[in-house]
C-alpha positions in Angstrom: -5.6 28.0 -75.9 -7.5 30.6 -77.9 -5.5 30.2 -81.2 -8.4 30.9 -83.6 -8.9 34.4 -82.0 -5.6 35.3 -83.6 -6.6 35.0 -87.2 -5.9 38.1 -89.2 -8.5 39.8 -91.3 -7.0 38.5 -94.5 -8.2 35.1 -93.6 -11.5 35.8 -91.8 -13.6 34.9 -94.7 -12.2 31.4 -94.7 -14.2 30.7 -91.6 -17.4 30.9 -93.7 -16.1 29.8 -97.2 -13.8 27.1 -98.4 -10.8 28.5 -100.4 -10.6 27.7 -104.1 -7.8 25.3 -105.1 -5.7 28.1 -106.3 -6.1 30.0 -103.1 -5.3 26.9 -101.0 -2.1 26.3 -102.9 -1.0 29.9 -102.3 -1.8 29.4 -98.6 0.3 26.3 -98.6 3.1 28.2 -100.4 3.1 30.8 -97.6 4.1 27.9 -95.3 7.3 27.1 -97.2 10.9 28.4 -97.0 13.0 26.9 -99.7 16.5 27.0 -101.0 17.7 27.6 -104.6 21.0 27.5 -106.4 21.6 31.0 -108.1 23.5 34.1 -107.0 21.2 36.3 -109.1 17.6 36.0 -110.3 15.6 37.3 -113.2 12.0 37.0 -114.3 12.6 33.6 -115.9 14.3 32.0 -112.8 12.5 29.0 -111.4 12.6 30.5 -107.8 10.9 33.7 -109.1 8.2 31.6 -110.8 7.6 29.7 -107.5 7.5 32.9 -105.5 4.9 34.4 -107.8 2.8 31.3 -108.5 2.6 30.1 -104.9 3.1 33.3 -102.9 6.1 31.5 -101.4 6.7 32.3 -97.8 10.4 32.7 -98.1 13.8 31.5 -99.2 16.9 30.4 -97.3 20.4 31.5 -98.6 23.7 29.6 -98.4 27.1 30.7 -99.3 28.4 27.3 -100.5 26.9 24.0 -101.6 26.8 21.4 -98.8 28.4 18.8 -101.0 30.9 21.1 -102.7 32.4 23.8 -100.5 34.3 25.3 -103.4 31.1 26.1 -105.3 29.2 29.3 -104.7 25.5 28.9 -104.1 23.8 32.2 -103.2 26.3 34.5 -101.4 29.4 36.0 -103.2 29.8 39.5 -101.8 27.9 42.3 -100.0 27.1 44.1 -103.3 25.9 40.8 -104.9 23.8 39.8 -101.9 22.1 43.1 -101.6 21.2 43.0 -105.3 19.9 39.4 -105.0 17.7 40.1 -102.0 16.4 43.3 -103.5 15.4 41.5 -106.7 13.7 38.7 -104.7 11.5 41.1 -102.9 10.8 43.0 -106.1 9.5 39.9 -107.8 7.4 38.8 -104.8 3.7 39.8 -104.7 3.7 39.5 -100.9 6.4 40.2 -98.2 9.0 37.5 -98.4 11.1 36.0 -95.7 14.8 36.0 -96.7 16.6 33.8 -94.2 20.2 32.7 -93.4 22.0 30.9 -90.6 24.2 33.7 -89.3 25.1 32.5 -85.8 28.7 33.6 -85.8 31.9 31.5 -85.8 31.8 28.4 -87.9 28.1 28.8 -88.7 28.2 32.0 -90.7 26.9 32.4 -94.2 28.1 36.0 -94.4 31.9 35.4 -94.0 34.7 37.8 -93.7 36.5 36.4 -96.7 33.5 37.5 -98.8 33.8 41.0 -97.5 31.4 40.8 -94.5 32.1 41.4 -90.8 33.9 38.7 -88.8 31.4 37.6 -86.2 32.7 35.4 -83.3 31.0 32.2 -82.2 28.4 32.0 -79.4 31.0 30.2 -77.2 33.4 33.1 -77.7 30.8 35.8 -77.2 29.7 34.1 -73.9 33.2 34.9 -72.5 32.8 38.6 -73.2 31.1 41.3 -71.2 27.5 41.9 -72.1 28.3 45.3 -73.5 30.8 43.8 -76.0 28.2 41.2 -77.0 25.7 44.0 -77.7 28.3 45.8 -79.9 29.0 42.6 -81.9 25.3 41.8 -82.4 24.3 45.3 -83.3 27.0 45.3 -85.9 25.8 41.9 -87.2 22.2 43.0 -87.2 23.0 46.1 -89.2 25.0 44.0 -91.7 22.0 41.6 -92.1 19.6 44.5 -92.6 21.9 46.2 -95.1 22.1 42.9 -97.0 18.3 42.5 -97.2 18.1 39.6 -94.8 15.0 39.8 -92.6 15.2 36.4 -90.9 18.1 35.0 -89.0 18.0 31.3 -87.9 19.7 32.3 -84.7 20.3 32.5 -81.8 21.0 29.0 -80.7 19.7 28.4 -77.2 20.9 24.8 -76.9 22.7 24.1 -73.7 26.3 22.8 -74.0 25.7 19.8 -71.8 27.6 17.2 -73.7 31.3 18.1 -74.6 31.3 15.2 -77.1 28.5 16.8 -79.1 29.8 17.5 -82.6 27.1 19.7 -83.9 26.6 22.1 -81.0 29.6 22.0 -78.5 32.0 20.9 -81.2 31.1 23.9 -83.4 31.0 26.3 -80.5 27.4 27.2 -81.2 26.2 27.3 -77.6 26.5 30.1 -75.0 27.1 27.5 -72.3 25.4 25.2 -69.9 23.7 27.7 -67.6 20.2 28.4 -68.9 20.1 31.9 -67.5 23.4 32.9 -69.1 22.3 31.3 -72.4 19.0 33.3 -72.4 20.8 36.5 -71.5 23.3 36.3 -74.4 20.6 35.1 -76.7 18.4 38.0 -75.8 21.2 40.4 -76.7 21.2 39.0 -80.2 17.4 39.1 -80.4 17.2 42.7 -79.2 19.8 43.8 -81.7 18.0 42.1 -84.6 14.7 43.5 -83.5 16.1 47.0 -83.7 17.2 46.3 -87.3 13.9 44.6 -88.4 15.5 41.1 -88.5 13.4 38.3 -87.1 15.0 35.9 -84.7 14.5 32.1 -84.7 15.5 30.3 -81.6 16.8 26.8 -82.1 16.7 23.8 -81.7 13.6 22.9 -79.7 13.4 21.0 -77.3 17.2 20.9 -77.1 20.0 19.5 -79.2 22.9 20.1 -76.9 23.0 16.7 -75.2 23.0 14.7 -78.5 25.8 12.6 -79.8 24.6 12.3 -83.4 24.0 14.7 -86.2 20.4 14.9 -87.6 21.9 16.0 -90.9 23.2 12.4 -91.3 20.5 10.3 -89.6 18.4 9.3 -86.6 19.4 11.0 -83.4 18.2 9.7 -80.0 18.6 11.9 -76.9 16.3 9.9 -74.6 19.1 9.1 -72.2 21.0 12.4 -72.4 18.4 15.1 -72.5 17.5 17.0 -69.3 14.4 19.2 -68.6 16.7 22.2 -67.9 17.2 22.4 -71.7 13.7 23.9 -71.8 14.7 26.7 -69.5 16.1 29.2 -72.1 12.9 28.8 -74.0 10.8 29.4 -71.0 12.7 32.5 -70.1 12.6 34.1 -73.6 8.9 33.1 -74.1 7.9 34.7 -70.8 9.9 37.8 -71.7 8.0 38.0 -75.0 11.3 37.7 -77.0 10.5 34.6 -78.9 9.0 35.4 -82.4 9.8 32.0 -83.9 11.2 28.7 -82.7 12.9 26.0 -84.9 12.3 22.4 -84.1 15.0 19.7 -83.8 14.8 16.4 -85.6 15.9 14.6 -82.4 14.0 11.7 -80.9 13.2 11.7 -77.1 11.1 8.9 -75.8 10.5 10.7 -72.6 8.6 13.4 -74.5 7.2 11.2 -77.4 8.0 7.5 -77.8 6.9 7.5 -81.5 8.1 10.6 -83.4 11.1 12.9 -83.5 10.4 16.5 -82.3 9.6 18.0 -85.7 6.8 15.5 -86.3 5.5 15.3 -82.7 2.2 16.7 -81.6 3.2 16.0 -78.0 6.3 18.2 -78.3 5.1 21.0 -80.6 1.5 21.5 -79.4 1.2 19.9 -76.0 4.6 21.0 -74.7 5.6 24.1 -76.6 2.1 25.6 -77.2 0.1 24.5 -74.2 2.7 24.1 -71.4 5.2 26.8 -72.4 2.5 29.1 -73.8 4.4 29.9 -77.0 2.2 32.0 -79.4 4.7 32.6 -82.2 5.7 30.7 -85.4 7.1 27.1 -85.2 9.5 26.5 -88.1 10.9 23.1 -88.9 14.6 22.4 -89.2 15.5 21.3 -92.8 13.0 18.6 -93.8 15.6 17.1 -96.1 17.9 16.1 -93.2 18.4 12.3 -93.0 16.8 12.1 -89.6 13.5 12.8 -91.5 14.0 12.0 -95.1 15.6 8.6 -94.6 12.8 7.5 -92.3 9.7 9.2 -93.7 8.2 9.8 -97.2 7.6 13.4 -98.1 3.9 12.9 -97.8 4.1 11.4 -94.3 6.7 13.9 -93.2 4.8 17.1 -94.1 1.5 15.6 -92.9 2.9 14.7 -89.5 4.8 18.1 -89.2 1.8 20.2 -90.0 -0.6 18.2 -87.8 2.0 18.4 -85.0 1.8 22.2 -85.1 4.6 23.3 -87.4 3.7 26.5 -89.2 6.6 26.8 -91.7 8.4 23.9 -93.4 12.0 24.5 -94.4 13.4 22.8 -97.5 17.0 24.0 -97.9 17.6 22.0 -101.1 21.2 21.4 -99.9 21.0 17.8 -98.7 18.5 16.7 -101.4 16.1 18.4 -103.8 12.3 18.8 -103.7 10.6 21.2 -106.1 8.2 23.7 -104.7 5.5 22.3 -106.9 6.1 18.8 -105.5 5.9 20.0 -101.9 2.8 22.2 -102.5 0.9 19.5 -104.5 1.7 16.9 -101.8 0.3 19.0 -99.0 -2.6 20.1 -101.2 -3.7 16.5 -101.8 -3.4 15.8 -98.0 -5.7 18.7 -97.2 -8.2 17.8 -99.9 -8.3 14.2 -98.5 -8.7 15.6 -95.0 -5.4 14.0 -93.8 -4.4 17.6 -92.9 -7.3 19.8 -91.5 -7.8 23.0 -93.4 -7.8 24.7 -90.0 -4.1 23.9 -89.7 -3.4 25.8 -92.9 -5.5 28.8 -91.8 -3.9 28.9 -88.4 -0.4 28.8 -89.8 -1.1 31.5 -92.3 -2.5 33.7 -89.6 0.6 33.2 -87.4 2.9 33.9 -90.4 0.9 37.1 -91.3 1.3 38.3 -87.7 5.0 37.7 -87.9 5.2 39.9 -91.1 3.3 42.6 -89.2 6.0 42.5 -86.5 8.8 42.5 -89.1 7.4 45.6 -90.7 7.3 47.7 -87.5 10.1 50.4 -87.6 12.0 51.1 -84.4 12.0 54.8 -83.7 12.7 55.2 -80.0 11.8 58.2 -78.0 14.2 59.4 -75.3 13.8 57.0 -72.4 16.7 57.7 -70.0 17.1 57.9 -66.2 14.9 61.0 -66.0 11.9 59.6 -67.8 12.1 56.4 -65.6 12.2 58.5 -62.5 9.2 60.6 -63.6 7.3 57.5 -64.5 7.9 56.0 -61.1 6.8 59.2 -59.5 3.6 59.3 -61.7 2.8 55.8 -60.6 3.2 56.6 -57.0 1.2 59.9 -57.1 -1.7 58.7 -59.3 -1.9 55.0 -58.6 -0.6 54.8 -55.0 2.0 52.2 -56.0 5.7 52.2 -55.0 7.5 50.4 -57.7 11.1 50.0 -58.9 10.1 48.4 -62.1 7.9 50.4 -64.5 6.9 47.4 -66.6 3.2 46.6 -67.2 1.1 43.6 -68.0 -1.0 44.8 -70.9 -4.8 44.3 -70.6 -6.0 47.3 -72.7 -5.2 48.9 -76.1 -6.1 52.6 -76.3 -6.2 54.3 -79.7 -5.4 58.0 -80.1 -4.8 60.7 -82.7 -2.0 63.1 -82.4 -3.9 66.2 -83.5 -0.7 67.0 -85.5 -0.7 66.3 -89.3 2.9 65.4 -89.8 4.6 62.3 -88.5 7.9 64.1 -87.7 6.2 66.8 -85.7 4.1 64.2 -83.9 7.2 62.3 -83.0 9.0 65.5 -81.8 6.2 66.1 -79.3 6.5 62.6 -77.8 10.2 62.3 -77.9 11.3 64.6 -74.9 11.3 63.2 -71.4 9.6 66.2 -69.8 6.2 67.6 -70.7 6.2 70.4 -73.2 5.4 73.8 -72.0 2.2 74.1 -74.0 0.5 71.3 -72.1 -0.6 73.4 -69.2 -3.9 71.6 -68.8 -2.1 68.5 -67.5 1.1 70.0 -66.2 0.0 70.0 -62.6 -0.6 66.2 -62.7 3.1 65.4 -63.6 6.1 66.7 -65.5 6.4 63.4 -67.3 5.9 63.8 -71.0 3.0 62.2 -72.8 4.1 59.3 -75.0 2.8 56.1 -76.6 4.1 52.7 -77.5 3.4 53.0 -81.2 2.9 55.8 -83.8 1.1 55.1 -87.1 1.6 57.6 -90.0 -1.0 58.5 -92.5 0.3 55.9 -95.0 0.0 53.1 -92.5 3.6 52.7 -91.5 3.9 51.7 -87.9 6.7 53.0 -85.6 7.5 51.6 -82.3 8.5 54.4 -79.9 9.2 52.4 -76.7 8.9 48.8 -75.4 5.3 47.7 -75.3 5.5 46.3 -71.8 6.8 49.6 -70.2 4.3 52.2 -68.9 3.7 55.3 -71.1 1.7 58.3 -70.1 -1.1 58.4 -72.7 -4.5 57.9 -70.9 -5.7 59.0 -67.5 -6.3 56.1 -65.0 -5.3 53.2 -67.3 -1.6 53.7 -68.1 -0.5 50.9 -65.8 -2.3 48.2 -67.9 -2.5 49.7 -71.4 -0.7 50.0 -74.7 -1.1 53.3 -76.5 -1.3 53.6 -80.3 -1.1 57.2 -81.6 -2.3 57.9 -85.2 -1.0 61.0 -87.1 -4.0 63.2 -87.8 -7.1 64.6 -86.2 -6.6 68.2 -87.5 -7.3 70.8 -84.8 -8.1 67.9 -82.4 -11.5 67.8 -84.0 -11.5 66.6 -87.6 -12.1 62.8 -88.1 -9.6 62.5 -90.9 -7.6 59.3 -90.1 -7.0 57.3 -93.3 -8.1 53.8 -94.5 -4.4 52.9 -94.4 -4.3 53.7 -90.7 -7.4 51.6 -90.1 -5.7 48.6 -91.8 -2.5 49.2 -89.9 -4.3 49.5 -86.5 -6.2 46.3 -87.2 -3.0 44.4 -88.0 -1.1 45.9 -85.1 -3.9 45.0 -82.6 -4.0 41.5 -83.8 -0.2 41.2 -83.4 -0.4 42.6 -79.9 -3.2 40.3 -79.0 -1.2 37.3 -80.1 1.8 38.6 -78.1 -0.2 39.4 -75.0 -3.2 37.0 -74.8 -4.4 38.7 -71.6 -5.4 41.8 -73.5 -9.1 42.1 -73.0 -10.2 45.7 -73.9 -9.9 47.9 -77.0 -11.0 51.5 -76.5 -10.8 54.9 -78.1 -9.2 57.7 -76.0 -12.6 59.5 -75.9 -14.1 56.5 -74.1 -11.6 56.3 -71.2 -13.9 57.7 -68.5 -16.3 54.9 -69.0 -13.7 52.6 -67.5 -13.8 54.4 -64.1 -15.7 51.5 -62.4 -13.4 48.9 -63.9 -10.8 47.2 -61.6 -8.1 48.3 -64.0 -8.9 52.0 -63.3 -6.3 53.2 -60.8 -6.5 57.0 -60.8 -6.6 58.4 -57.3 -7.2 62.1 -58.1 -11.0 62.5 -58.6 -10.5 65.9 -60.2 -7.9 64.8 -62.9 -10.0 64.3 -66.0 -9.8 65.8 -69.5 -12.3 65.6 -72.3 -11.2 63.8 -75.4 -12.4 63.3 -79.0 -9.7 61.0 -80.4 -9.4 59.0 -82.5 -13.0 59.6 -83.7 -16.1 57.4 -83.5 -16.0 56.3 -87.1 -12.4 55.2 -86.9 -13.2 53.1 -83.8 -16.1 51.5 -85.6 -14.0 50.6 -88.6 -11.2 49.2 -86.5 -13.5 47.2 -84.2 -15.1 45.7 -87.3 -11.7 44.5 -88.4 -10.9 42.8 -85.1 -14.3 41.5 -84.1 -12.8 37.9 -84.2 -10.7 38.8 -81.1 -13.8 39.5 -79.0 -12.2 42.5 -77.3 -14.4 44.4 -74.9 -15.3 48.0 -75.2 -15.1 50.6 -72.4 -18.6 50.0 -71.1 -18.6 46.2 -71.2 
């Protein structure tokens, strides 16, 4: 597993230099999501102080206190919640995860009685047609986005295999016992949340549906009830590149690890989830204050075991108990300084977290991709690559950078949006009526827009479309001037690192002007020897600067 190739430029210098104590504490702070008790915050609030002092990774919001359901904790109304989340982000020096458990049904922090939408449980949704589920989850995702929530600890992909289970089946939190059906409905929620810039967290790995006990209250052993098929929804969603983050369960399973519960288990988090299932995203712990952990392990032992096991973000809800952010940070800090936790674990987690922020910041701006474009794409594949395919999905191996030669983002988008080629592209019209497109568009301020799924073929480069992701950058005046901005350089670097993590098989990074150098590469499929155009984009200097920023990925150039 090539995990250290994924580190973002923000942390590259740490390979050569040891961070200062203050820097290390901030890196540890980025690995924490914590709960607090207020419905509003101000500069003197403790949570604001923690966010600013430690670059806190995020917060989790609850509507009521766990021990007093009549007492409001963080969520009172849509107006109040939006104001709270806006202030939290305003006070943060770095992007902040603001998370809730909004599964629907009985596990809903945004309830109808507070003025939010009524969202049915997973069990209820699983009885509905998929189109109805899409409508429900689109509405929920829009509600979360409007409220300033950018992380939902959902969907639940536990299988409902034990009708006596009180925390999954009993609360109607599962889509059922069929792994494929569970994955299908879970993906519906994931896709809706992605469209609204809400990150999804699958839970509870490696499966909580067969349990009899509640890990909130104590030790839970699933050794004799768990089945391997409980891994299937994770496999399906990981292979479909739909799993951004996964939450661990605090359950004990001697078949997987005869010593530690899942959250604290290297065998489960690293050997099973990372190595066997090939999960590249962020691993988040369930609440570390649940009795299954807190009643059996000290804070020092729990955080040390969890981080060394491969957990990237530790969740402290401060509902079941209370630990100050300072106490948590200082405990982890001492363990790193004493080498009980390797510094590499902190660096790796920060890189994964930063990549998740990159994904979260991508704005969905879809081009028209209807029946006509799919037909034209299949025809292009057949004509130019000699392949007869029903599916126009690709397996990305190359990233190709471009400029639009148009100086405005809206005008650039307008040229990529139609399904059929525009009339002023006569030089390539004979090759196909399929319009040119790209997977991503980066404006001059560095904002990244996703135009289409990154595993579907776009027409953006001769010979290599069937294995490449295209990134267009707004600029390149008159198709000559090398005028792309430093913000675009940084955005491309971050985006490439995100895509490399998502698709580890990506091996090449090229500029559009370099594409003909790939003609002897096995990935080159073009059958028409006369179909070539001369390109200058995105400029040699831009490519040099981007390559310098992703040198740790060891991506090959066109002539390598």
